[in-house]
C-alpha positions as CSV (number, residue, x, y, z in Angstrom):
1,M,126.0,102.1,136.6
2,S,124.1,100.6,133.7
3,E,123.1,102.8,130.7
4,Q,119.6,102.3,129.2
5,T,119.9,101.9,125.5
6,T,117.1,102.7,123.2
7,P,116.4,99.8,120.8
8,A,117.1,100.4,117.2
9,P,113.9,101.3,115.3
10,V,112.4,98.6,113.1
11,V,110.2,99.3,110.1
12,R,107.6,96.7,109.1
13,H,105.1,96.5,106.2
14,V,101.6,95.8,107.4
15,D,100.0,95.1,104.0
16,A,96.6,94.2,105.4
17,R,96.3,97.7,107.0
18,H,97.9,99.5,103.9
19,R,100.8,101.0,105.9
20,Y,104.4,100.8,107.1
21,E,104.9,101.1,110.8
22,I,108.1,102.0,112.8
23,L,108.6,100.3,116.1
24,V,110.9,101.3,118.9
25,G,111.1,98.2,121.1
26,D,107.6,96.8,121.2
27,E,105.9,100.2,120.8
28,R,104.6,101.5,117.5
29,A,106.1,105.0,117.2
30,G,104.6,106.0,113.9
31,L,103.3,105.0,110.5
32,T,103.0,106.0,106.9
33,A,99.7,105.0,105.1
34,Y,99.1,104.3,101.5
35,R,96.7,102.8,98.9
36,D,97.8,101.0,95.8
37,R,96.7,102.1,92.3
38,D,97.7,100.5,89.0
39,G,101.4,99.9,89.9
40,Q,101.6,103.0,92.1
41,R,101.8,103.2,95.9
42,V,100.0,106.4,96.8
43,F,101.3,107.7,100.2
44,F,98.7,110.0,101.8
45,H,99.6,110.2,105.5
46,T,102.6,110.0,107.8
47,E,102.6,110.4,111.6
48,I,105.0,110.0,114.5
49,D,103.7,109.8,118.0
50,D,104.6,112.9,120.1
51,A,106.6,110.7,122.5
52,Y,109.0,109.9,119.7
53,A,109.2,113.3,118.0
54,G,112.5,114.8,117.1
55,Q,114.3,111.5,116.8
56,G,114.4,111.3,113.0
57,L,112.0,108.4,112.9
58,A,109.8,109.8,110.1
59,A,112.8,109.9,107.8
60,I,113.8,106.3,108.7
61,L,110.3,105.1,108.2
62,V,109.7,106.9,104.8
63,E,113.2,105.9,103.5
64,Q,112.6,102.2,104.2
65,A,109.0,102.3,102.9
66,L,110.2,103.9,99.6
67,T,113.0,101.4,99.4
68,D,110.5,98.6,99.7
69,V,108.3,100.2,97.0
70,R,111.4,100.2,94.7
71,A,112.1,96.6,95.5
72,S,108.5,95.6,94.7
73,G,108.7,97.3,91.2
74,M,106.1,99.8,92.0
75,R,106.1,103.6,91.7
76,I,105.6,106.3,94.4
77,V,102.9,109.0,94.4
78,P,103.6,111.5,97.3
79,V,100.2,112.9,98.3
80,C,101.5,113.1,101.9
81,P,103.3,116.4,102.5
82,Y,106.0,114.7,104.5
83,V,106.7,112.1,101.8
84,A,106.7,114.9,99.2
85,K,109.2,116.9,101.3
86,F,111.4,113.9,101.9
87,L,111.6,113.3,98.1
88,T,112.9,116.8,97.5
89,K,115.9,115.9,99.6
90,H,116.3,112.4,98.3
91,Q,116.8,112.4,94.6
92,E,117.6,108.7,94.5
93,F,113.8,108.0,94.4
94,E,113.1,110.5,91.6
95,D,113.1,107.8,88.9
96,I,110.2,106.0,90.5
97,T,108.2,109.0,91.6
98,D,105.0,110.1,89.7
99,P,103.3,113.4,90.0
100,V,100.3,114.1,92.2
101,T,97.4,114.9,89.9
102,P,93.8,116.0,90.5
103,E,92.8,112.5,89.2
104,V,95.0,110.9,92.0
105,H,93.3,113.1,94.6
106,T,89.8,112.1,93.3
107,W,90.7,108.4,93.3
108,L,92.2,108.6,96.8
109,D,89.2,110.5,98.2
110,A,86.9,107.8,96.8
111,R,89.1,105.0,98.3
112,L,89.1,106.7,101.7
113,G,85.5,107.6,101.7
114,R,86.1,111.3,101.9
């Protein structure tokens, strides 16, 4: 009998769409979206498709996205509740995390047309 193995997830940065995506095989399983502001990457939304829920993909996605932010020399602003929660458990990103302020919300709303 042959066992089916699930391919290892791959995270890619899709700069033109302002997001990081996580792929399982050829399928996009989720994403975390951002906008850049004065040296900050403002994360505002993370989602994992229901078909991939419960596999820890959101944590893999966000960790790799935040690692990429660090490598780029930028800072993190966690407007997204998932990213904010992730950061409470991963102190290694504390040195590059900025607070979410009313000004950031106003700026983001204007960028997103809300």
